[in-house]
Backbone bond lengths (Angstrom), bond angles and torsions (degrees), N, CA, C in turn:
res aa  C-N    CA-C-N  psi(-1)  N-CA   C-N-CA  omega(-1)  CA-C   N-CA-C  phi
1 M - - - 1.458 - - 1.523 108.79 -
2 N 1.294 115.86 131.57 1.452 121.82 177.90 1.528 109.04 -83.20
3 R 1.356 116.29 128.44 1.465 118.75 -178.77 1.518 109.88 -146.42
4 Q 1.322 116.15 131.83 1.457 123.11 174.69 1.516 107.51 -126.49
5 E 1.337 115.95 156.34 1.458 118.99 -179.93 1.512 110.79 -135.94
6 S 1.309 116.31 153.67 1.442 124.07 167.79 1.524 105.48 -124.05
7 D 1.305 117.51 -175.55 1.462 120.13 178.23 1.522 112.28 -65.20
8 A 1.322 117.17 -32.66 1.461 119.90 -170.77 1.542 113.20 -102.71
9 F 1.336 118.03 -24.83 1.447 119.27 -175.07 1.517 110.54 -154.14
10 S 1.330 116.16 168.09 1.471 122.45 -179.41 1.531 109.10 -124.69
11 I 1.333 114.81 159.99 1.458 122.73 177.19 1.519 108.34 -120.75
12 R 1.334 116.01 136.44 1.458 120.73 175.34 1.530 108.04 -147.77
13 S 1.312 114.42 169.45 1.456 120.27 176.74 1.546 109.88 -66.63
14 F 1.321 114.78 146.28 1.456 122.46 174.45 1.524 108.96 -62.12
15 R 1.334 115.95 141.27 1.462 122.11 173.98 1.528 108.43 -120.07
16 A 1.296 116.86 148.85 1.466 121.18 -179.22 1.529 111.00 -52.81
17 K 1.329 117.60 -35.85 1.469 120.22 -178.69 1.527 112.01 -70.28
18 D 1.340 118.64 -11.51 1.465 122.38 176.52 1.532 112.21 -79.51
19 A 1.323 117.46 -12.76 1.476 121.24 -168.14 1.523 114.05 -55.88
20 Q 1.308 118.04 -43.35 1.469 121.05 -178.01 1.529 111.24 -62.99
21 E 1.341 116.03 -48.91 1.468 119.83 -177.79 1.539 110.70 -68.48
22 V 1.316 117.56 -39.47 1.458 121.03 178.93 1.529 110.54 -65.34
23 S 1.313 117.20 -40.51 1.457 120.72 177.20 1.529 111.53 -60.25
24 R 1.326 117.02 -42.52 1.477 120.42 176.84 1.525 110.70 -64.28
25 L 1.327 117.42 -40.83 1.467 121.46 178.21 1.524 110.80 -60.95
26 I 1.322 117.47 -47.14 1.471 120.63 -178.84 1.519 110.22 -64.51
27 S 1.325 117.77 -43.33 1.472 120.63 177.04 1.518 111.49 -58.47
28 H 1.339 116.34 -41.65 1.466 120.85 177.78 1.533 110.24 -62.44
29 C 1.329 116.62 -44.60 1.481 119.90 178.42 1.513 111.28 -62.18
30 L 1.323 116.99 -43.01 1.456 119.42 -179.70 1.517 110.87 -62.13
31 K 1.312 117.55 -41.88 1.467 121.34 -178.92 1.524 112.14 -71.03
32 E 1.322 116.53 -43.36 1.462 121.51 -173.74 1.526 114.17 -78.36
33 T 1.317 117.46 -38.94 1.463 118.86 -170.47 1.513 114.77 -120.28
34 L 1.322 118.71 -18.98 1.461 119.55 -173.38 1.523 115.14 -119.87
35 S 1.315 117.38 -0.84 1.469 119.82 -174.05 1.518 112.77 -63.05
36 L 1.326 118.38 -27.60 1.451 121.10 179.72 1.540 112.55 -84.76
37 E 1.337 116.12 -13.08 1.466 121.64 -177.61 1.523 113.40 -87.14
38 F 1.347 116.54 -19.59 1.455 120.57 -173.89 1.526 110.30 -125.70
39 T 1.325 114.62 155.96 1.462 119.78 174.56 1.543 107.95 -76.04
40 E 1.319 115.95 165.46 1.452 120.72 178.62 1.533 110.29 -60.44
41 R 1.298 117.06 -38.44 1.478 121.23 178.57 1.540 110.88 -63.00
42 Q 1.323 116.61 -42.56 1.466 120.91 178.22 1.536 110.38 -64.11
43 L 1.325 115.55 -43.96 1.458 119.23 179.68 1.528 110.71 -61.64
44 Q 1.304 118.34 -41.13 1.453 121.01 178.47 1.523 111.07 -62.83
45 F 1.327 117.10 -36.66 1.469 121.43 175.77 1.532 109.32 -60.67
46 F 1.338 116.73 -47.38 1.467 120.51 -178.89 1.530 111.60 -64.88
47 Y 1.325 117.32 -41.70 1.470 119.86 178.02 1.515 110.29 -59.11
48 S 1.328 117.02 -41.06 1.459 120.82 178.89 1.528 111.77 -68.26
49 R 1.327 114.94 -47.16 1.467 120.47 -178.26 1.520 111.58 -62.04
50 F 1.325 116.90 -37.00 1.466 120.37 -177.67 1.524 112.43 -103.82
51 S 1.327 116.64 27.78 1.470 121.10 170.64 1.536 106.70 -69.79
52 P 1.333 118.95 165.07 1.468 119.22 177.93 1.532 112.17 -53.25
53 D 1.340 118.35 -47.04 1.459 121.30 178.63 1.525 111.51 -64.48
54 G 1.328 116.32 -40.48 1.460 121.10 177.76 1.520 112.16 -60.97
55 L 1.331 116.46 -41.22 1.465 121.23 179.34 1.531 110.68 -66.86
56 R 1.309 117.50 -41.70 1.476 119.73 179.16 1.528 109.51 -62.60
57 Q 1.317 116.58 -40.76 1.472 120.83 178.25 1.527 109.96 -65.92
58 L 1.323 117.41 -45.13 1.454 122.45 -179.58 1.525 111.27 -58.78
59 A 1.313 116.32 -38.89 1.454 122.10 -176.79 1.539 112.31 -66.59
60 T 1.323 117.96 -17.06 1.466 120.29 179.22 1.525 111.03 -76.55
61 G 1.338 117.57 -19.71 1.460 120.10 -175.19 1.497 115.66 -118.18
62 C 1.315 117.99 2.27 1.474 120.24 -179.89 1.535 108.58 -149.79
63 T 1.302 115.08 179.39 1.456 121.73 179.49 1.511 108.06 -102.73
64 M 1.327 116.77 130.49 1.465 120.95 179.61 1.532 108.94 -129.43
65 F 1.334 114.10 137.83 1.467 120.87 177.36 1.516 108.58 -124.35
66 V 1.327 115.86 148.16 1.457 121.13 173.59 1.523 109.30 -118.98
67 A 1.332 115.06 145.06 1.458 122.41 170.65 1.519 105.88 -100.81
68 F 1.331 116.05 135.09 1.443 118.76 -178.67 1.528 111.39 -143.13
69 Q 1.305 114.33 159.59 1.462 122.81 176.82 1.532 105.24 -133.54
70 E 1.298 115.86 118.74 1.460 121.58 -172.84 1.527 107.12 56.11
71 D 1.314 120.03 -114.92 1.462 119.65 -179.77 1.527 112.51 -113.55
72 R 1.324 117.81 19.78 1.466 122.77 -179.03 1.528 110.69 -110.06
73 I 1.326 116.43 126.48 1.462 121.32 177.94 1.532 109.06 -81.60
74 L 1.343 114.80 127.89 1.468 120.89 -176.03 1.526 112.77 -106.15
75 G 1.321 117.15 -19.97 1.441 119.77 -177.55 1.524 111.71 -167.55
76 I 1.325 114.74 167.38 1.469 121.42 179.02 1.507 109.56 -147.15
77 A 1.320 116.19 146.13 1.465 122.89 171.90 1.516 107.89 -127.48
78 N 1.330 115.04 139.33 1.454 123.49 179.14 1.525 106.35 -119.07
79 L 1.338 115.76 116.19 1.460 121.32 -176.08 1.532 110.06 -121.88
80 D 1.320 115.40 139.16 1.452 120.89 177.48 1.514 106.63 -120.87
81 G 1.327 116.32 97.53 1.456 120.26 -172.68 1.517 108.39 64.88
82 G 1.298 118.67 -126.03 1.449 122.69 177.52 1.513 113.70 -91.84
83 R 1.319 117.19 7.68 1.468 121.35 -175.84 1.529 111.09 -103.68
84 V 1.323 115.45 129.78 1.466 120.44 176.26 1.495 108.86 -81.09
85 K 1.320 117.61 121.63 1.473 121.43 -179.75 1.513 111.30 -94.01
86 A 1.349 116.75 -38.91 1.470 119.93 -179.73 1.534 109.07 -164.86
87 V 1.321 114.62 147.13 1.476 121.76 172.85 1.536 106.04 -138.77
88 F 1.305 116.10 129.88 1.456 121.29 176.16 1.529 108.33 -131.81
89 V 1.328 115.94 133.76 1.473 121.25 176.78 1.522 106.84 -130.47
90 N 1.327 115.57 136.06 1.467 120.90 177.23 1.535 107.93 -49.93
91 P 1.343 117.69 125.68 1.466 120.16 -177.88 1.539 113.71 -55.63
92 S 1.305 118.65 -27.25 1.455 121.03 177.88 1.526 112.64 -69.90
93 F 1.340 116.35 -12.33 1.459 121.36 -178.59 1.524 112.82 -118.13
94 H 1.330 117.48 16.07 1.460 120.96 176.28 1.519 110.15 -61.64
95 R 1.328 114.76 152.65 1.478 123.29 175.70 1.528 114.22 65.89
96 Q 1.340 114.91 29.60 1.466 118.62 176.78 1.516 111.27 -118.92
97 G 1.349 117.07 11.56 1.456 121.38 176.78 1.529 114.82 84.88
98 I 1.312 117.77 6.26 1.470 120.08 -177.83 1.528 110.88 -64.61
99 G 1.311 116.38 -48.94 1.475 120.00 -179.79 1.512 111.44 -59.13
100 M 1.298 118.40 -43.91 1.488 121.82 179.81 1.533 110.79 -63.17
101 L 1.306 117.36 -42.94 1.472 119.59 -179.73 1.529 109.63 -67.79
102 L 1.306 118.02 -37.46 1.478 120.01 176.92 1.522 110.64 -59.23
103 L 1.315 117.84 -37.88 1.454 121.43 -178.48 1.512 114.12 -77.64
104 K 1.312 117.41 -20.91 1.473 120.24 177.58 1.509 110.00 -70.86
């Protein structure tokens, strides 16, 4: 298992049991920070793609990492080889280096 740490949070590989919490995190990010950037149809696509089942399926074909603090997931990165597919960080934790560490 790949794991990195900072003073405030840690990074590890996504686990299937993370899917429910990660799905809620992504939905929160979409509503709070991205809802004005996408059409309702696009948002519905993302909600479906990043549902718990969608995340479990996605994890079979790419690399996913989560940032966490204690037992709370703060962010996720979805990578396909060297290509970044998606990064989401809880808006309450923006500008703390979580996204950058996820990408490292």
